[in-house]
C-alpha positions in Angstrom: -31.8 -18.4 28.4 -34.9 -18.3 26.2 -37.3 -15.3 26.4 -41.2 -15.1 26.2 -40.9 -13.7 22.9 -38.9 -16.6 21.4 -40.8 -19.1 19.0 -42.0 -22.5 20.8 -39.7 -24.8 18.6 -36.7 -23.4 20.7 -38.0 -25.7 23.4 -38.2 -28.8 21.2 -34.7 -27.9 20.1 -33.5 -27.9 23.8 -35.4 -30.8 24.9 -34.3 -32.9 22.0 -38.0 -33.6 21.0 -37.1 -31.9 17.4 -34.6 -34.5 17.1 -37.1 -37.3 17.7 -39.6 -35.9 15.2 -36.8 -35.3 12.6 -36.0 -39.3 13.0 -39.7 -40.1 13.0 -40.3 -38.4 9.7 -37.5 -39.7 7.8 -38.2 -43.3 8.8 -41.9 -42.7 7.3 -40.2 -41.4 3.6 -39.0 -45.3 3.4 -42.8 -46.2 2.7 -43.9 -42.4 2.4 -47.2 -41.8 3.9 -46.0 -37.8 4.5 -49.5 -36.8 2.8 -52.8 -38.3 2.4 -52.0 -40.2 -0.9 -49.8 -42.4 1.3 -48.0 -43.6 -2.0 -45.9 -46.0 0.2 -42.7 -45.6 -2.2 -39.1 -45.5 -0.7 -38.0 -42.1 -1.2 -35.0 -42.4 0.8 -33.9 -44.7 -2.0 -34.8 -41.9 -4.5 -38.1 -43.4 -5.5 -40.9 -40.9 -6.0 -44.8 -40.7 -5.8 -47.6 -38.4 -6.2 -45.5 -35.1 -5.2 -42.5 -36.3 -7.7 -39.7 -35.6 -5.4 -37.3 -38.0 -3.2 -35.1 -37.4 -0.4 -33.4 -34.3 -1.3 -35.1 -30.8 -0.7 -35.9 -28.8 -3.6 -36.6 -25.3 -3.9 -37.7 -22.7 -6.6 -36.7 -19.5 -5.0 -35.9 -18.1 -1.5 -36.7 -14.2 -1.4 -38.4 -11.5 0.6 -42.0 -11.4 -0.6 -44.4 -8.5 0.0 -48.1 -10.0 -1.6 -49.1 -11.9 1.1 -51.8 -11.1 3.8 -50.9 -8.1 5.7 -49.8 -10.0 8.9 -47.5 -12.1 7.0 -45.9 -9.6 4.7 -45.7 -6.6 7.1 -43.4 -3.8 6.3 -40.4 -5.8 5.5 -41.6 -8.8 3.6 -42.1 -12.5 4.3 -38.9 -14.7 3.8 -40.8 -16.9 1.3 -39.5 -20.2 0.3 -41.2 -21.9 -2.8 -40.9 -25.7 -2.4 -40.9 -27.8 -5.8 -43.4 -30.3 -6.2 -46.7 -30.6 -4.8 -49.4 -33.4 -3.2 -52.0 -32.1 -5.7 -52.0 -31.5 -9.2 -54.5 -28.7 -9.7 -55.2 -28.0 -13.3 -55.4 -24.2 -12.7 -52.1 -23.9 -10.6 -50.8 -20.5 -11.4 -47.4 -22.1 -10.4 -47.4 -25.4 -12.0 -43.9 -25.0 -13.4 -42.8 -25.4 -9.8 -45.5 -27.6 -8.3 -46.2 -30.0 -11.3 -42.9 -29.3 -13.5 -40.9 -29.4 -10.4 -38.5 -26.7 -11.5 -36.3 -25.7 -8.8 -32.6 -26.4 -7.4 -31.8 -29.2 -5.0 -30.1 -28.4 -1.6 -28.9 -30.0 1.4 -30.7 -29.7 4.4 -28.0 -27.7 5.5 -28.3 -25.6 2.4 -32.1 -25.0 3.1 -31.0 -23.8 6.5 -28.7 -21.1 5.2 -31.3 -19.9 3.0 -33.5 -19.4 6.3 -30.8 -17.8 8.2 -30.2 -15.4 5.0 -33.7 -14.1 4.8 -33.5 -13.6 8.5 -30.4 -11.4 8.1 -32.2 -9.4 5.4 -35.0 -8.7 7.9 -37.9 -10.8 7.0 -40.7 -11.2 9.5 -40.9 -15.0 8.9 -40.1 -17.9 7.0 -43.0 -18.6 4.9 -42.9 -22.3 3.5 -44.9 -22.6 0.4 -46.4 -26.1 -0.7 -44.1 -27.5 1.8 -45.9 -30.8 3.3 -44.1 -33.3 1.0 -40.7 -32.1 2.5 -41.9 -32.1 6.2 -39.2 -34.2 7.6 -36.4 -32.2 5.3 -37.9 -29.0 6.6 -37.4 -30.1 10.3 -34.1 -31.2 9.8 -33.1 -27.8 8.4 -34.7 -25.9 11.1 -32.6 -27.8 13.5 -29.7 -26.7 11.7 -30.7 -23.3 11.2 -31.6 -22.9 15.1 -27.6 -23.6 15.4 -26.8 -20.7 13.3 -29.1 -18.2 15.4 -32.3 -18.5 13.7 -35.2 -17.4 15.6 -38.1 -16.3 13.1 -41.9 -17.6 13.2 -42.5 -20.2 10.9 -45.5 -20.1 8.5 -47.1 -23.2 6.7 -48.6 -22.1 3.3 -50.3 -25.2 2.3 -53.0 -26.6 0.1 -54.8 -27.9 3.2 -54.4 -31.4 1.9 -52.6 -32.7 5.0 -52.1 -35.8 7.1 -53.0 -35.6 11.0 -50.0 -37.6 11.5 -47.8 -35.4 9.8 -49.2 -32.4 11.3 -48.5 -33.6 14.6 -44.8 -33.4 13.8 -45.2 -29.7 13.3 -47.1 -29.3 16.7 -45.0 -26.5 18.5 -42.9 -26.0 15.6 -45.3 -24.1 13.2 -46.4 -20.6 14.4 -48.9 -19.9 11.6 -50.7 -21.8 9.4 -52.0 -20.5 6.0 -54.0 -23.4 4.7 -56.4 -23.5 1.7 -59.8 -24.9 2.0 -60.6 -25.4 -1.7 -63.6 -27.7 -2.2 -67.1 -29.3 -0.4 -67.8 -31.8 -3.3 -65.7 -34.9 -4.2 -66.1 -34.5 -7.9 -64.3 -31.1 -8.4 -61.7 -32.1 -5.9 -60.9 -35.2 -7.8 -61.5 -33.7 -11.5 -59.5 -30.3 -10.8 -57.1 -31.4 -8.2 -56.5 -35.1 -8.1 -57.5 -35.0 -4.3 -59.8 -37.7 -3.3 -61.5 -37.3 0.1 -60.3 -33.5 -0.1 -63.1 -32.1 2.1 -62.9 -34.6 5.0 -59.2 -34.5 5.2 -59.0 -30.7 4.8 -61.5 -30.0 7.6 -59.7 -32.4 9.9 -56.5 -31.1 9.2 -57.5 -27.5 9.8 -59.2 -28.2 12.8 -55.9 -29.7 13.9 -54.1 -26.2 12.7 -56.5 -24.3 15.0 -55.8 -26.7 17.9 -52.2 -26.3 17.7 -52.0 -22.3 17.0 -55.3 -20.7 18.0 -56.8 -17.9 16.3 -54.2 -15.2 14.8 -52.3 -13.1 17.3 -50.5 -10.0 16.0 -47.9 -7.9 17.5 -48.3 -4.1 18.3 -47.0 -3.5 14.7 -49.9 -6.1 13.3 -47.6 -8.3 12.2 -48.8 -12.2 12.9 -46.8 -14.1 15.6 -49.1 -17.0 15.8 -52.3 -18.3 14.5 -54.8 -19.6 11.5 -55.4 -17.8 8.8 -57.8 -19.6 6.3 -57.4 -19.0 2.3 -60.6 -19.5 0.1 -60.4 -19.0 -3.4 -63.8 -18.7 -5.2 -63.9 -20.9 -8.5 -66.3 -20.4 -11.4 -69.8 -22.1 -11.5 -69.9 -22.8 -7.5 -67.1 -25.5 -7.9 -65.5 -24.4 -4.7 -68.6 -24.7 -2.6 -67.9 -21.1 -1.2 -71.2 -20.7 0.7 -71.0 -24.3 2.4 -67.0 -23.8 3.2 -67.9 -20.2 5.0 -70.5 -21.8 7.0 -68.5 -24.9 8.1 -65.9 -22.2 9.5 -68.0 -20.3 11.2 -69.5 -23.2 12.9 -66.5 -25.2 13.9 -63.7 -23.2 13.7 -65.6 -19.9 15.0 -66.7 -16.7 13.8 -63.4 -15.1 15.0 -61.3 -17.1 12.2 -59.6 -14.7 9.7 -60.4 -15.4 6.0 -58.8 -14.5 2.9 -61.4 -14.5 0.4 -59.9 -14.7 -2.8 -61.2 -13.5 -6.3 -57.9 -13.9 -8.4 -58.6 -17.0 -10.3 -58.2 -17.1 -13.8 -57.8 -20.3 -16.0 -54.3 -20.8 -15.8 -52.3 -23.9 -16.7 -54.6 -26.5 -18.2 -57.8 -24.9 -16.8 -58.8 -23.3 -20.2 -59.5 -26.8 -21.6 -61.3 -27.9 -18.6 -65.2 -27.4 -18.4 -66.2 -25.4 -15.1 -63.0 -23.7 -14.4 -62.2 -22.5 -18.2 -63.4 -18.8 -17.4 -62.7 -16.3 -14.9 -64.8 -15.9 -11.9 -67.6 -13.2 -12.7 -68.1 -10.3 -10.3 -71.7 -11.9 -9.3 -70.1 -15.2 -8.3 -67.5 -13.4 -6.0 -70.1 -11.0 -4.5 -72.4 -14.2 -3.5 -69.2 -15.5 -1.5 -68.8 -12.2 0.1 -72.4 -12.2 1.1 -72.1 -15.6 2.4 -69.0 -14.2 4.4 -70.8 -11.7 6.0 -74.0 -13.8 6.6 -72.0 -16.2 8.6 -70.7 -13.2 10.7 -66.8 -13.9 9.6 -65.6 -10.4 10.1 -61.8 -10.9 10.4 -59.8 -11.1 7.4 -59.5 -9.6 3.7 -61.4 -9.6 0.5 -60.3 -8.4 -2.9 -61.8 -6.4 -5.3 -64.4 -8.0 -7.4 -62.9 -9.5 -10.8 -63.4 -7.3 -13.9 -65.8 -8.6 -16.5 -64.3 -9.5 -19.8 
């Protein structure tokens, strides 16, 4: 018998709906349109598209992580699984060996399920899938197998926010907490820095759908997130993230109660040092402008970071 505290995905498991979604997701890998690039390659046959991975899940690590937002990390840590590959190609990616060089270990879906169950046994508050979008069908299959082994933790979808609405609908009732980026408002930097055409329109529709699915952030009596949306926004040099416009859009379209993690931690990692416009750290003044926009738009829920130190 299920309890009111059980994750909603258990209902999908018992009704057979989760199995239907797994079947649908794998069918889409035959001419892959899992992400907005819609490469059309047959990943079931081992072909690779923009994300650089085929049928088999690949992970870089699976461990307890305490560096996320407080409702995610909590007191015992978030069970964080870093997926290899990515739908974007950010020139400033701090994890580029994982996302772009695709370093990692191939697993069966059963092996991925075992990682999830193992992190539950270690006391994780949740399972936090990092850059998971391109492995959506495989993660659903791993969840199905994990449930059969007693898995019951909330799922966190930690994503670039460059998501297909059709893929997000596979996750409706599966994901408990969405943790998307909102990176850009202008096409030129989205394409030049991340190879993400149409990012603003794709991202805004995706985040609105995430909110529809899970609502605003809810926490338990210990302050641990159980369901809802947290939006991350990384301030970029020279206004390239369009921070003020993004924050205004969030307030107007998602609501002032939206939880925001406004990040100041940009530095020119990977190829950014050789890329004009993102070749330096964010200044204290640039971050202060973003904080001011946060306040002006009445976005009081969430977290800001210390202003970056001047070089």
